[in-house]
N, C-alpha and C positions, 0 to 999 in steps of 0.2 A: 827461661827462654835462652837458648843458645843459637846465635845467628852467625853464620859464616858470611862476612861482608864482601868476600872477594873470591869468586870462582869463575871458571870459563868452561864452556862446552867445546870451544875450539880456541887455541891459544897460539900465537906466533912463537915459533921455536919448539912446538910440540906437534905431533901428529894429531889429526882430528880425534877427539875423544868420543867414544861411543856413549850414547845416552845412558845405557845401562850401567856403565862404569861411573858416570857422574852421579847417578841416582844412588848407587851403592855407597859412594863416598859420602853423599849428603845424608845418608841414614843416621850418621853420628850427630847431626844437628837438627834443630827444629825447623829452621828456615835458612835459605842461602840466597845471596844476591848473585845473579849471573850476568857477566859482562861479555859482550861480543868483542871480537878482535878488530883491529883496524886494518883489515886486509881485503876490503871490498867496499862497494858503494853502500851507503846507509839504506837506500831504498830496497836493497836486497837483504842485507844483514838483519835489519830490525824486524821485518815481517817473519823471517825464519826464527828469530829469537822469541818473538811474540807467540808464535805457534807452539814453540817448545814449552815455554813457561805456562801457557794456558792449559796444557795437558797435565801439569803438575802444580797447579796454582796454590795448593795447600802447603807446598814445600818451596817453590821457586818464586823469586822476584827478579824481573828483568830490568836492566838499564839500557836505554837506547844509545847507540853510537852516533855521534854527529861530528862533522868536520866543519867548523864555522866558515872556512874559506870556500867551501864547495856546496854546502847544504843550506837550505833555508833556515834562518835563525829567528824569524818573527814568532810572536806568541801563537799565531794561528798555525804555522808550520810545526812548531814544537808540540803543540797540543795534538795535532794530527799524528805526529810521530810517537806519541806516548799513549794518550787516552784510547785512541782507536785500536792500538795494539796491546793495550793492557800493561804497558811498561811504566815504571814508577820513578825513574830517574834518568840521568844522562851521564855517559862516560866520555871523557875527552882524552885524546892522546896528543898533547901539544908537541912533544919532542919528535914523535913518529910522523905526525902530519905536517910538521914544520911551521907552526904558528906560535907567536908570543902569547902567553896567557892573558896579557892585557891588550891584545889586538882589538881594534874597534868592533869588528864583527863578533869576536868572542864576547865583548861587553854587551852587545845586543842579545846574545844568547843568554847570558847571566841574568839580564833584566827580565827576559821572558821566563826563565826557569824560576826566578824568585817570585814572579807574579803567579806562576802555576804551582808554587810550593814543591818544586822538584829538586832533590839534592843532586849535586854535581860531583862525580868521582873523577879525580885527576890521576890518570894512569900514565905517569910520565917516566917510570922506570920499570924494568931495565931499559937502557937506551941501546938500540941496535946500531950496527955500523953506519946506517944511513940516517940515523936520528940526530937531532940537534941537542947536544948536551946542555947548552946554556938555557934552553927552554924548559929543562927538567928541574931547574932550581926552585925549591918551594918558596923562597922569599919573594919570587915574582907574583905569588898569589896574595901577598899582603895588600896590594892595591885593590884586588878583587874583593877581599874580605872586608876592607874598609868601606868600599863603595856599595856593597850589597850585604849589609849586616844581617839580613833575614834569610840569606841564601846558605843552605847547609852544604859545606864543602868537606869532602873526604880526600886526604892526600894518600894515594896508593903506595903500598910498600914502604911506608914511613919516609917517603921522599928519597930513599937511597939512590945515589951515594951521598946525599946531603942530609942525614938525619938530624943534625943539630939545628938546621934551619926549620925543619918540621916541628921539633920540640918547641922552638921559639914561637912559631906561629900558633900552635894549638894552645900554648900558654897565654898568648896575647888576645886571641879572638875566641869569643864564646861560640861562634858558628863554625869553627874549623876543628876537624877530627883527624886522627891518624889511623890508617889501616895497618894494624900490626899483623901482617901476613907472616906467620911464624915459619921459619925454615929449620926443620929438625936437623939438617946436616950442618947448620951454622949456629950452634948453640951459644957460642961466645958472643956473636953479633946480637942475637936476640936478647941475651942476658943484659948486655950493656944498654940496649934500647929501653928495656923495661926498668932497669935500675935507674937510668937517667930520668925517666918519667916519674918514677916513684920519689926520687930525691927532690924533684921540682913540684911534687904534689899534683900531677896532672894525669895519673893513670886512668881517671874517669873519662878522659878524652881519647883513650885507645880503644879501637874496635877490633874484635877478634876476626882473623881471616886466615885462609890457608893458601890462597892463590892457586887452588886446584886447577890443572893437574900437576903443578910444581910440588905439591904436598897434599896429603889427605888430612881432613880436619881432625880425625881421631889422633893421628900422630902429633899434630900441632898442640892439641890439648894436653897430651901426655908430656910433651916437651916443656910446656909452661909449668905444669904441676910438678915436674920432676927436678926443677932447678935446685931447690933447697937440699934435697937428698944428694944430688950430684956434688954440691959444693960443701957438704959437711966435712969439717976438718981442714978446709982450704983457707980459713981465716979471711974470707971475702964477705962483703956486705950481702945480706940476704933480704929478699923481698917477701913480706908475709904471704903465706899461702892464700889468705883471704883476698888479697889484692889480685893474685893470679886468677882465683875463682871468679872474682868480680868482673875481670876482663872477659873471661869465657862466657859468663852468664848474662852479660849486658844485653838488654833488649835494643839492639841497634835500630830496628825498624821503627820503634816508637821514638827513639832519640832523633832520628832523621825526619820524623813527621810522616813516614810512609804509612804507618798504621797507628792510629791514635788509641 
């Protein structure tokens, strides 16, 4: 099972991506998680996403966008925003929407998400000019993970530009995972992230992602599997190919409790 844990049908910083282009890119994987952008009201974005993933439910899994400061965060409201629309998780943009991950309203949302067994994806990077960089720091999720130990938490983009904090969190908490959205144009960055996780023995907590349209999943898989060949003769530490293959073939949906 190859699951791309991070794709967008529309993404801030990119033009609207045509559905056919998204489907073409997703042909390289078995399933993909689709995240809406934080560029509109939830009551418009989520129905649009729900309609899209329903058309391709054998391939797509949608996560609902919510802003705890402006949207209902009760169990009833969260259930309506997910079950009714066929969405299987929640994506939050703390830095973009301007709220601390430990805000009291956010905590109400986590409590409801834990009750409904919905994973929460923290998409806090990259941080745009209007975003709040301090709210993008992964260590702020430590209190969340401690308070809600049964809540599945995914840190998007490995928490860049704070990857060390992400590695610390996923090593500390059983319920926290890192989205390794591979950037084919930044091979050194990806190599260092994977190597650091390997040396800490936590590669099993890394989830394969492409952050499409930033990259295509096929390119990302080729980048991961091509590390050792690229580094041959460079006298640098190598990560076993089996580890790379394990990241790519991880059944993320089962791991997150989305499909048992």
